[in-house]
C-alpha positions as CSV (number, residue, x, y, z in Angstrom):
1,M,14.5,49.6,11.5
2,P,13.3,47.0,13.8
3,V,11.0,45.5,10.8
4,N,14.2,44.9,9.2
5,T,15.7,43.3,12.0
6,A,12.4,41.0,12.1
7,R,12.7,39.8,8.7
8,K,16.6,39.0,9.0
9,A,16.0,37.2,12.0
10,A,13.0,35.1,10.3
11,V,15.4,34.9,7.5
12,R,18.0,33.2,10.0
13,A,15.6,30.8,11.6
14,S,14.3,29.6,8.4
15,T,18.1,29.0,7.5
16,S,19.3,28.0,10.8
17,W,18.9,23.7,10.7
18,P,20.5,22.2,8.2
19,T,18.4,20.4,5.8
20,W,19.3,17.0,6.9
21,K,18.4,17.7,10.4
22,R,14.7,18.4,9.0
23,M,14.5,15.2,7.3
24,V,15.6,13.7,10.6
25,W,13.3,15.3,12.3
26,T,10.1,14.5,9.5
27,G,11.1,11.2,9.6
28,A,10.8,10.5,13.0
29,F,7.9,12.6,13.2
30,A,6.3,9.8,10.6
31,A,7.9,7.0,12.2
32,V,6.1,7.6,15.5
33,T,3.0,8.2,14.3
34,F,3.2,4.9,12.3
35,V,4.1,2.8,15.1
36,G,1.3,4.6,17.2
37,T,-1.2,3.9,14.3
38,I,0.0,-0.2,14.2
39,Y,-0.3,-0.3,17.9
40,G,-3.7,1.1,17.9
41,A,-5.2,-1.2,15.5
42,G,-3.5,-3.9,17.3
43,L,-5.4,-3.0,20.7
44,K,-8.3,-2.4,19.1
45,T,-8.2,-6.3,17.1
46,Q,-7.7,-7.6,20.9
47,Q,-10.8,-5.7,22.1
48,E,-12.7,-7.0,19.2
49,W,-11.4,-11.0,19.8
50,K,-12.3,-10.5,23.6
51,T,-15.8,-9.1,22.7
52,E,-16.3,-11.9,20.2
53,R,-14.9,-14.4,22.9
54,Q,-17.2,-13.4,26.0
55,R,-19.9,-12.8,23.0
56,I,-19.6,-16.9,21.8
57,Q,-19.1,-17.9,25.6
58,E,-22.6,-16.0,26.4
59,V,-24.6,-17.8,24.0
60,T,-27.2,-20.6,24.7
61,M,-27.2,-23.8,23.7
62,D,-30.1,-23.8,21.5
63,E,-28.4,-20.7,19.9
64,K,-25.2,-22.8,19.1
65,M,-27.4,-25.9,18.1
66,A,-29.0,-23.1,15.4
67,A,-26.0,-22.1,14.5
68,L,-24.3,-25.5,13.5
69,E,-27.7,-26.8,11.7
70,Q,-27.5,-23.5,9.6
71,R,-24.1,-24.3,8.7
72,R,-24.8,-28.1,8.2
73,A,-27.6,-27.0,5.5
74,H,-25.2,-24.9,3.9
75,L,-22.7,-27.4,3.4
76,M,-25.0,-29.8,2.2
77,K,-26.5,-27.7,0.0
78,Q,-22.4,-27.2,-1.1
79,K,-21.8,-31.1,-1.6
80,T,-24.8,-31.3,-3.6
81,Q,-24.1,-28.6,-6.1
82,L,-20.7,-30.6,-6.2
83,E,-21.7,-33.6,-6.8
84,L,-24.0,-32.2,-9.5
85,K,-20.7,-30.6,-11.1
86,L,-18.6,-34.1,-11.1
87,D,-21.5,-36.1,-12.4
88,D,-21.8,-33.7,-15.4
89,L,-17.8,-34.0,-15.6
90,H,-18.0,-37.9,-15.5
91,S,-20.8,-38.2,-18.0
92,R,-18.7,-35.3,-20.3
93,M,-15.2,-38.0,-20.0
94,R,-17.4,-41.1,-20.7
95,E,-18.6,-39.0,-24.0
96,R,-15.7,-38.5,-25.1
97,G,-13.6,-41.8,-24.2
98,E,-16.3,-43.2,-26.5
99,Q,-15.8,-40.6,-29.2
100,Q,-12.3,-41.8,-29.1
101,Q,-13.1,-45.1,-29.9
């Protein structure tokens, strides 16, 4: 008889909560998990920004100059490539103009 009573109690416990209450609790737990994840990601991002800002402030003037010179060299390379493309475009436009006349 005790086994039968335990089975009835288990069935009653599983059906005692209406479906809508289970859905509400599931949604609440999911919302808390989502908000916690977003909040944690925000904290991590802020910490990374602080670390990066501190690293930039600690960089010596020579390192800053070297970084700026590298950036300038990269930009000059891009400028040269774009100027070549632009010259090529202008020559093709001239050729098309001459062909149409």
